C-alpha positions in Angstrom: 105.1 109.6 108.4 104.1 113.5 107.9 99.8 113.7 107.7 100.7 115.4 104.1 102.3 112.2 103.1 99.3 110.4 104.5 96.8 112.3 102.3 99.1 111.9 99.2 99.2 108.2 99.8 95.9 107.5 100.7 94.9 109.5 97.2 96.7 107.4 95.0 96.1 103.8 96.6 92.5 105.1 97.1 92.2 106.3 93.3 94.0 103.0 92.0 91.8 101.0 94.1 88.8 102.3 92.7 90.0 101.8 89.3 90.6 98.4 90.0 87.6 97.4 91.9 84.6 96.5 89.3 81.6 98.5 89.2 80.8 102.3 90.7 82.0 103.5 93.7 80.5 106.7 94.6 82.3 109.2 96.8 84.3 112.4 96.0 88.3 113.1 96.4 87.5 113.1 100.1 86.0 109.8 100.4 89.0 108.6 98.0 91.7 110.0 100.5 89.8 108.2 103.5 89.5 105.4 101.7 93.4 105.2 100.7 94.3 106.0 104.3 92.1 103.3 105.7 93.7 100.9 102.8 97.0 101.9 103.9 96.8 101.2 107.6 94.9 97.6 106.7 97.9 97.0 103.9 100.3 97.9 106.6 98.8 95.9 109.5 98.8 92.9 106.8 102.3 93.6 106.1 103.5 93.0 109.7 101.4 90.3 110.2 102.7 88.1 107.1 106.4 89.3 107.8 106.8 89.3 111.7 103.7 86.7 112.7 102.5 89.6 115.0 99.2 91.8 114.8 100.3 95.4 115.1 99.0 98.8 113.7 101.1 99.9 111.1 101.2 102.0 108.4 103.2 101.0 104.9 106.2 103.8 103.9 106.2 106.0 101.1 107.6 104.0 98.4 106.4 101.6 95.6 106.2 98.4 97.9 104.1 101.0 100.3 101.7 101.9 97.9 101.1 98.6 96.8 100.6 97.4 100.4 98.2 100.4 100.3 96.2 99.7 97.4 95.9 96.0 98.5 94.5 97.1 101.9 92.4 99.8 100.3 90.5 96.9 97.9 90.2 95.1 101.1 88.4 98.1 102.5 85.8 98.5 99.6 84.9 94.9 99.7 84.2 95.2 103.4 82.4 98.5 102.8 80.1 97.2 99.7 79.2 94.4 101.7 77.9 96.0 104.8 76.2 98.6 102.5 74.6 96.1 100.4 73.1 94.4 103.5 71.7 97.4 105.1 69.9 98.4 101.8 
């Protein structure tokens, strides 16, 4: 997948995950894109793990199921980020 598709998928997945996750999440558009891209890697890796049983770094395709995996991964990334951020404050 090329870089522009990653940015678009990251923006969509990050925005949807921030809308779903309860509470306030700071950060602007760049943080949302990075969150979505990290979420796409997490979701793609989990998708490969659940379907094949192998742990491999993967990204989902730019499709509706791929967006769903990216949103799930972004929700996991938000949860992990705020669980660590809460401890340091």
